N, C-alpha and C positions, 0 to 999 in steps of 0.2 A: 408717262410711267416708264421707268427703266426696265431693262430685261430682267435684272435681278429681282425687282419688285414684282414683276409679272409672275416670275416663278414662285415667289412667296405666296401670291394670291392663288395660284393653281393648287399648291399644297394645302393651303387653308381651305379652299373650296372642296378639295378631296375629302378632308377630314369632316367637313360640315355638310356633306352632300345629302341628298334625299335618303330617307331611311329605306333599307332593304330588310324587311322582316316578314313575319307571317301576314300582317295586315295588307301588305302591298302585293302579295303573291298573285292574286287574280289579275291585277292591273299589269304586272310585269309579264305574265303569260300572254296577255293580249298584245302588249307592246312588242314582244319578241315575235309573235306570230305575224303581226301586221307589218312591222317595220324591219326587224332583224332579218326576217325570212321573206318579207314582201308578199305574204299570202292574204287572201281575203275570204277564203272559204276552205273548210276542211276537206270536203269531197269524200270519196270512198277510202282513200288511203289515210292512215293515221300518222304517216311519216313526218309531215311538217309539224303537226301538233306535238308529236314526240320530241322533235328537235327544239321546238319553242319551250316545252316544259323542261327539257334537259338544260337549256340555257338559263331558264329561270332558277332552277335549282343550283346550277353552277355559280350563278351570281352570289348566292349565299355561301357556297363552299369557298369561293375565291376570297371573299372578305375574311372568313375565319382562317383560311390558310395563311393569308398575309399576317394576321395577328400571331398565329402560331410561330411562323418563321421569324417574326420580329422578336418574339420573346426568346427564342433559341439564340439569336444573334446578340441581343442586348445583354442577356445573362451569361453569355459565353458557355452555353451548355455543352456537356459531353454528348455526342450523338453517334448513332450507328448508321452506316451505309450498308444496305442489304442488297448484295449483288446476286442476280439470278437471271439465267437465260430464259426463264419462263415465269409468267404471271398470268395464271388462268382466271381472269377476273369475272367472267360471265357478264351478265347485264348489270349496269350500274344504277339504273333509275330506282328500282324498288329498294335497293340497299340504302341509297342516299336518302330517300324519303323516310325510311324507317329510322336511320341513325340521326336525322335532323328532326324527327318527331313532327313531320309535316303531313301525315296521312289525311287528317281531316281537312286541312286547308287545300291540299291538292285535289281531293275528291270533290270538294265544294267548287273549286275553280273549273274542274272538268265537266261539272254538271251543265255549265254554260254552253258546252260543246256537245252535250248529249252523249257523253262517253264516260269511261271509267279508267282508272290507272292501269288495271289489268289489261284492258284492250289496247291502250296506248303503248304499254310496255312491249307488246308483241312486235312493234315496229323496230325495236332495238336489236341489233345483231350482237351475239356473244363476241366479246373481244378476242381475236385470234392470236393470243399471246402465249399459249402453252398447249401441251398435248396430253397432260395426264396429272397424276397425283403430285408431282414435284411442283408444277405451276399452281395448282389449286391450293396446295399447302402455303406457298408464298403469298397468295391472295388472302388466305385466312390470317396469316401472320401480320400482314399490313393492317387488316381490320382491327386485330387485337392491339397492335402497337398504338394505333390512334385512339382506340377505346380506353386504353390504359394511360393515355396522355404521355407516351414515351416519344422522345425526339428521334425518330427513325425515318430515313428516306429510302425508298426502294429505287434500284437502278436496273433497268432492263432494256430490251430492244423493241422498237416500234416496227414489228413485222408488217409488211404490207399485205402479205398472204399468210393465213394461219396454216396449221399442219395440212389439212385438206378437208373438204366436205366428202363424206362417205355416202355413197348410194349402193344399191344392190342391183345386179343384173343377172338373172338366172341363179341367184344365190351367191354370186361372186362379188367381192368388194370392188367397187369402182371408185377411183379417186378423182375428185374435181377440185379446182382451185377454190380456196376459201378467201374470197376477196371481201373481207369483212369491213374494209374501209371505203367501199364503193359509194356509200351514201353519206360519208363523213363521220366524224367522231366528235360530237359536240362537247364532250367532257374535257378535252385536252386544250392546252394553251401552248402554242409554240413560243420558244425563246431563242430566235436565231442569233441574237447578239451574244449569246453565251455558248455558241458553237465551239467545239474543240477540234484540233487537227490530230489525226491518228496516222502514224507512219506505217508504211509497208514497203517491202523490197529494199533496194538501195544497198549500201555497204558501210563498213565501219572503218574509220581512220583515227590515228592518234594525233594529239597535239600537246604541246607543252605550254603552260601558262607562264605569266611573268615571274611567278615564284619558283619556277622550275619543276612544277608538279605535272605529271603526265595525265592526260584525260583521253577518253574515248568519245568519238563523235559519230553519230548515225547520220549519214548524208546520202544524197542522190535518191531520196525516197519518192514513192508515189503516195502523196498525202491524200487522205480522205477526210471530209468534214463530218463531224458528228453533231447533228442539230438536235437540241433537246425539246421534247414535248412533255409538258407536265400535266399529270392527272391527279386531281385532289382526292384524298382518301379520308373520309370523315370518321371520327370516333362516334361512339354511341352516346348521344345526348350530353356531350361534354364541351361542345364548341371547339374541340381540337380537330384540326384538319392537317394531316401530313401530306406528303407528296410522293407520287411514283413518277420518276423521271425516266422517260423512254427515249432512246437515241435513234435517230434516223440518219442513214448515211447519204451523203451528197458529194458530188465532185467539187473540188475547189474552184473549177471553172466550168461553166455550162457546156461549152464546146470550143473547139479550136477554129476560130473565125477564118484563119488563113487557109486551112484545109477545106473549110466549107466553101469559101469563095473559089477555090481551085476545082471544085466539083467533087471532092472526096467526102461525100456526105456521111457515110458510115464511119469513116475514120475520125471525122470531126467530133462525133458524139461518143466515140468508143470509150474514152476515159470516164465520161459521165455514166455510161451504162455499167462499166466495171465497178465504179464506186457504189452505185445504187443497188447492185446485186447483193451487197452485204446484208442489207435489211429487207430484202425482197420476200424471202420465204423462211418460215420457221423451220429450223433444223433440216438443212438440205440432206438429201440422200448421200451418205458418205461412202458408198460402195465403190465409187470411182475416185481417181486422184483429184479431179477437179472438185468433187464433192467434199473430199477431205480438206482441201485447201480453203474452200468457202466456209466450212464450219470452223476451222481454226481462225480464219479472218473474223468471223462473228464473235468468237470468244475474246480475241484480243481487242477488237473494236469496242465491245462492251466494257472490258476491264480498263483499257487505256482511257477512254472518254470519262468514265466514272471516277477513276483515281485523279485524273487531271482536274476534274470539276471540284472535287473536295480540296485538293491542294491549292487551286487558284482561289477558292473562297478563303482558305487559311491565309494565303499571302495578302489578299486584299484587306483582311481584317487585322492580321498580326505582323505582316512583313515576312522576310525570309529567315526568320529565326524559328527553327523547328524543334527547339529544345523541349517545348511543352506540347508538341503535336499529339503524341501518344496519349496524353491525359485527356484529350478532347475527342478522339476518334476511334471507332472500331469499324472494321470492314468484315462483315459476315459473308462468307463464301457459301452460297447455297449449292452444294454438291461440287463436283470436280470441275465443272465447266469454266468458272471464273478463276481457277487457281493460278492462271498466268498473271493475275493481279499482284502476286507476290513479287515476281520479277519486274513488273512494270513500275511498282512503287519504288523499288530499288533504282531502276533506270532514271526515274524523275529526280529522285533525291541526289543520286551520284552525278548524273550527267547534267541535268538542268540547273541544280542548285549547289553542285560541287561539294556535297557533304562527303566526308571520308567514309570508306566502306563500313567500318565498325559502327559508327553512329547511325548510318542509314539502316544497317541490319538490325540494330537495337530498336529503332523506330518501327521497322517493318514487322518484326516478330513480336512487338508489343501491341500491334493494332490489328493483325490478321487473325481471324477465327474461321475454322473450317467445319462444315456439317457434311458428313458422308451419308448418302441415301441409298447405297446399294451394296449387296453382298456378292453380286455377280462380277467375277474378275473381268469379264469381257466388257462390262459397262464402265470400268475405270479407264479413263481416257489416256491413250498413249499417242504421241505424234512422232513421226520419223524425223531424225536429225536433219536429213537433206531438205525436207520440207521446211523445217524451222530456219535452216541456214538461208534458204531462198527468200522466205517470206518475212522473217523477223531476225535478221542477223545479230543485232545488238542484244536482243532478248536471249538468244541462244548463248552468247558470251556470258551473260549474267548468270544464266542457269548453270553453266559449266563452273563458274566461280563459286556459286552457292554449293554445288555438289562437292567440289574439291575441299572446301572448308568443312562441310558436313562430314565427309568421309574421314577427315582428320579427327573429328570427334568420335566417330565409330572406332577408329583404330585405337584411340585412347581408352575407350570403354571395353573393347574386345581386342587386346593386343595380339597381333599375329594371326587373326582370324580372317583370312582372305575370302572365305565363303560369306561372312557377314558383310564384307565390303561389296561383293557382287549382289547379294540379296537386297541391300538397302540403298544401293546407288540410285540416284535419280535417272541415270542413263542405263537402260537395259541393253546389254551388248548382244550382238547378233549380226547376221548378214547386213541388215539395215538397222543401226542402233535406234532405239526408241526412247523418248522422254516420258517418264512416268509422272503424269501430272498430279495424281493423288499424292504421291510422295513429296512433290514440290509443295503442295498445300500443307502437308503435315509438318515438314521441316520449317516452313515459313510462318507457321501459326503458333499462337500461345494456347489455343484451345482446339481440341478435336472432339466432336461429339457424334454419337449415333442417335437414332431417332425412335428407339424402343429398347426396353431392357435386354431382350434376347439379342437384338441387333448389335448393341454396344458390346455385349459379352462376346459375341462371335468375332467382332472386329478385334478385340483385345486378345482373344485366344487363337485367332486364325489369320485373317487377311492382313492385319497390321501388328502381329504379335511382337516382332522385333522392335518396332517403334514403341510399342507399349513397354517393352522391357527397358528401353532407353529412356523414355519420358513418361512414366506412369501417371504423373500429375497432370499431363496435358489432356488425358482422356476423360470424358464424362458423358452421361446420358441425358438427353432431353426428349422424352417421349412426345411424339407429335400430338396435335390436337386440331380441332376445327372450330370455326366461329359459330356459337349458338345463335348469333343474330341472323345470319343467312340460313343456317342449316336446321333451324327450328322456328324461330320467331317469324322469319320472312317466308320460308317455303312451306310452312305448315300452319297457316293462320288459325285454322279451327282448333287444332291441338294447343297452339300457343294461347288462345283465348281461354280454353278450358283449364289449362295449368294456372294461368293468371287468376282466374276466378277462385281457385282453391288455395294458392300459396302467395298471391300477389305477383307483381312484375319485377321484383328485385333479381330474379333468376336470369333475366336477359343480360344484365351487366355483372352479376355475381353468380356464375353458373353452379357453383358448389351448393347453392341453396336449392337446387332442383331435387336434392335428396329428400326434401320435405314431402315429396310425392309418396314416399313410402307409407305415410299415414293412411293413404287411401287404397292400400293394397287389397283390403278385404271389403271395401265399401261397394255394395252391389249397385247403388245408384251411379256411382262414379264409373263402375264397369260398363254400365249401359251407355253412359255418355262417351266413354273411351271407344267403345265398339262402334258407336254411331259416327264418330269422327273418322275412324279407320275406314268405314264403309264409304263415307263421302270422299275420302282421298283415293280410295280404290276406283271409284267411278271416274274420277279425273284421269287416272291412268288407263282405265278401260277406253276412254275416249281418245287418248293419245295413241294407244296401240292400234286401235281401229283406223285412225287417220293415217298413221305412218306405216303400218304393217298389213292392214286389211285382215286382221285376225280378231275374232270375237273372244275377249276375255270375259269372265263371269265374276262379279263381285262376291258371289257366294263361295268361290273357290279360294284355296290358299294361294297367295302370291309369293312365288319362289323366285328370287332375283339375283342375278350376277351381272353387274355392269362395271367394266373397267377395261383398261388397255388389254388387247388380246396378246397373250404371251404364254408359251408352254409352261413356264413355272407357275403361272396363276391358275392353270389347270381347268380352263373352260372345257377341255376334253373330258375330264373326269365327270363334270356336270352333265355333258351331253350323253355320256355312257349311262348315267343314271336315268336320263330321260328314255333312252332306248330300253333299259331294263324295265321301266314302268310300262312302256308300250308293249314289251314282250309279255309282261304279266297280264295286261288287258287282253291281248290277243289270245292268251291261253285260258282266259276266264278266271284268272286268279285275282279277283277284285275285292275279296273279303278284307275289310279294314283298310282298303285303299282310299286315302283322302284325296278328293278331287283337287287338282292344283293347276295353276297357270304358271308356266316357267318362262321367264323373260331374261334374255341375255342381250348384251350390247357392248360395244367397244370397237376401237379402231386397231387394225394391224398396220405396223409400219410397212410402207410400200414395197420394200425389198424383203420382207419376212415371209418366206414361202410357206412354212408350216402354219404360221398364224392365219394366213389367208385360206389355207386348206381347212382349218378348223372352222372358220366362218362359213365356208361352203358346206361343211358337214352339218353344222347347226341348222342352216337354212333347209338343207335337204331333208333332215330328220323332221323339222317343223312342218314341211310340206306334206310328208307322208302321214304324220300324226294328225294334222288338222283336217285332212281330207277323209280320214277314216271315221265313219259314223260310230263304230264301236268305242273309239277313244273319246269322242266328244263329251260324254258325261264325266270323264275322269281326268283328262289331260289335254292341255292346249299349250302350244309352244310358239314363241315369237322371238325374232332377232330384231332389235330396234336399231335402224340405221342412223348414223350421224349422232351418236351419243355425245352429249356435251353437258355443260353446267346447267343450262336451262332445263334440259330434259331431266337431269337428276333432281331438280327441285320439284318435279312432279312424281318421280319414281320413288324416292326414299320415304316420303310420308305414307305411301300406299303399300309398302313392302311388309309382308309377314315374316318371311325367312330370308336372311342375308347370307349369301354364299361367300365364304372367305376360306378357300380350299387350297391355297398354295402349298407346295411342298415345304415342309418345315425347314427353316434355315435359309429360305430364299427371299422372302418378302421382308424388307427392312422394317416397315411399320404397317403401311396401309392407312388410309384415312376414310375411305368409303365405309369400312367397318364401323367407324365412329359415327358417321352421319346416320347410318341405318339404326344403330343403337339408340341415338338421341331421339329418334322418331318412333321408338317402341318396337322395332323389329328384333327378332331373336336370331342369334348367330349359329350357323353350323360351320365349324372350322377346325383347322389344325392348330397345334401350338406353335404358331409362327407369328413374327412381328408383334404388333400390338394386340393380337388376339389373346395372347397370354394375359396381358393386363386387363383386357375386357372381361375375360373369364374370372380373374381374381376379383374384379370390382363387383360383378353382378352375382357371383357365386356359381360353382360348378353345376348346380341343379338347374340353372337358367341359361345354360350354354350347351350346345350339342357338339361334343368333342369326338374327333376320329383321327386316325392316321399316325404314322411313325413320327417320333419326336426327333429333334435336330441331332441329339447326341447318338441316336441309333442309326443315322443315315449311312455312315461309312461302313458299318458292319453289314447292313442290309445289302449295300451295293457289292460288297465283296463276295456274296453268295447268291446274287439275285438271279432268279430263273423264272421269268414271266410265263413261259410255256407251261411249266408245272403248275403255277398258280391258276392259270386258265383251266387246265384239266381238272384241278381239284375243286374248283368253285363252279357249280352248275349255273349260277346266275351270270357270272362273267363269261362262261363258255357260251351261253345262249346269246349274250350280247355280241361277242366276237363272231359267232356264226352268222348273225344278222348282218353285221358289217361286211364280213368277207363274202357273203352270198350275193352282195349287190342289192340288198333290199332297199337301200337308200340312194342307189345310183344305177337303176335298172337300164337306163339308156346312156350311161356314161361309164363304160367299163374301165376298171382299174383306177378309178378316180381317187379312191381313198386308200390305195395300197400303201402309200408312204405313212399314213396315219396308223394303219394296222401294223406295219413293220416297226414303227416307233414304239407302240405299246408292247410288242413282243420282244423287243430288243433287250438283251441282258445289260446293255449299256444305257438304258433309258435313265437319265439323271433325275427325272421328275417322279419316278416310281408310281406311275399311274395304276398299273396292275396290282402292285403291292397294297395300295391304300384303298382299292375298290371295295373289298369286302367290309372293311371297317366303315367306309362311307355309307354303304347300303344299310348297315346296322344302325348307324346314326340317323339316317333318313327314316327308318322305321320308328325310331324313338320320336322323331319329329311328328310323324303321323299320329302316333299314340297320344302325344301331348295336344295336338291340334283338335282331336275329337272332344276333348274336355275344354270347351271355350272359356269356362270360368277360370280354370287353371292357366290356360294360355294367356288370358287377359292379365292375370296376376303377374305372370312372367314378363309380359310386355311392359307393364307399368314399372316393374322393378328394373328393367333394362334402361328405360328413360331416367328413372330416379338415380341409377348408379353411374350415369354417363358424365357426371360433373367433372371428373378429373380429365376428361377428354376434350375440354374446352381449350382452344388455342390461347385463351387468356392465361390459363395456368402455365402452358408451355412458354409463352413469351415472358411471363413473370420470372420464370426460372432462367431463361436466357439473360434477362436484364440483371437479376440478382447474382448469378454465378459467372457470367461471361462478359456482359456489356457494362455493368455497373452504371446504369443510367438513373437519373432522378426525374420523376414525372413532372410534367409541366403543370402550371396552374394558370387559370384565366380568372382575373378578378371581375367583379361586377362592372367596374369602370371600363375595363378592357372590352367586356362583352357589349356594352352600349356603343363604344367606339367602333367595334367590329360591325355592328348592325348598320352603322351609318356610312360605311365605306362605299361610296359610289361616285362616279365622275359627275362633276357639276360645272356647267359653263360659267365663266366669269368674264367680266370686262377687263 
């Protein structure tokens, strides 16, 4: 048999290999457990059983993923590359089983091992690929893209260590490494043959080609390999599986053998260590120059490897003719972090493929789209020109050229207006010039979107108003959403089953149909069932809080929850001031109409964020005082849940009665936790900020507890802000501040909270904590009044879930696809499906 014939047999064997479907799942699980992992008994740990099950499920995902990719390639589909420095995926097992509709088969297979999927899933670590809402949103978007059969590939970084594991010591946040990969990641498949080389350092020189054209060449670089690891992303019951491609940095050479033999061991591996640092830790602390350099390296590493990957696929399929490239590709930049991709695509087209500038710029500005996620100016990334010049000299040249051509447009639009030139320049002048990366993203993109109606309005009227004046048609809104598969169907199975019994299961894939729950608004039997589900979910949270915090929550109390990243603008401080107010009432005997409540807070503070860490300490100190006081026990219990993550949220949001969304108006771009709570029937107390506005519009003002200054009032309030007067005029706030200042919560830690007290009293407090306190207390009293009427509260809870349909990420992604990406959904025929199920390796002679 010739080598060519042998290859044909292998391909034929592959296509006609043994079936991988539901019927073989039990046997596949046993095979992976015994042979892939070499185990013969489960033992006390579920780890190897989890890995065997993950590999069993992955087999099914890989087969479908291959078919999906083949269709995209064969039909020359237009596709989107979603670039994000974060993908907060959580655990993969439960989501995959749900989307593949394998729950019964998996449960049956695990019975052979005397265990359940819930128990086995506990062995899986949350993937440490993000630190907050941005990454979780990206994960929801990938789920929706696959569930809507849209050809979208995610591009991110395979961080070896996540943000950090948070523990508490004497109420202080302690950060420990999150080595989430220590036991392996069975969902990924490495593709080292598709590695890309990413340039750093070096210098740029000119050369002239044989046609007399001058070119720039980036040479003398310290290259780093970007090795791809692919994670399959399944759609919901549609046999579509997209890909999340994560890049790992490696040295081009393992080590310098000459130096090693000469005894210079550390020098021999220095280059390897420097390369691997890039993907070692999620978002390094950038307070130092080394931290800034590493973070910029991460951003360029992601962008360069991803753009190279797409371009190389194009060249492989179509050759070096890029005339139709923009009709087949979109690059969605998830926030400002990957905005350097604009310059990198220009570099590749101009330097590597020798396109002229105008053609390359036309392609770039026809393929790049930018999502902004923040209204905080300090969160819009800027990089010093000297750092760029050292690290990315060719990219700096390209940015300067982009800026020069852009400023010519500005001069044409506003002749003689030098101030407009300074305001809009990509380079911010100063002692150390800075590159404004958000501006680069706007100039280089054909679409710029905000993530909530108010957020987009404020971008157009404030942060980017000059750009909006120049290019009004670029700007659009895409209100965020979350996937109902994970955030209701998976995390709240009891409520999911109850809803399905009433309106069928179409809501899981078409979440707009959740509105049919409105029919049961007044159904007393349904109320009883709804309340029973909530009580069951609250018991799960009681068990979690006891295990993690050693605090006894009571299912008969109202569960009042605020879990999110700790930041002053999110105003966990306002929440804890209310807790102190309740405690003050209890101590004074003012307990009439006081609804017993359990208050849960959770979230991580950035390691270098002093005030955020002080707030965590204050919450814990207040909790300790309250929970030890027998007078408070019948009315109030407080806990701070350490190491809040996706998996914890899956227990928290189904159990929550009251969702705290209390950011200063105009500061939160959207929020997504507010949507998850709403889906699960929680009521919201919040400001008119971010998506809160649209949540209130959807459910109705009577089913939302509103308080606080509005965004358009903020500037006027700040101009005359006097917190000291407000404290004197409001007895409740005065009592709270006296307790804080007297050291009631830091008796043996003098002056510990002086900085917090001073921040509240400062006339320059940008978060207006003292201003909104009175309004917040009034809204909390409305909450108490509503909760005493459990029939009415249940009605409002049902209406919140019924009104949450528009906050599905399926709706958001449909709008991205229709308005920005212009994608056509994939289709899998019955023939394709049968072929997919038979894809497995088969030995042949």
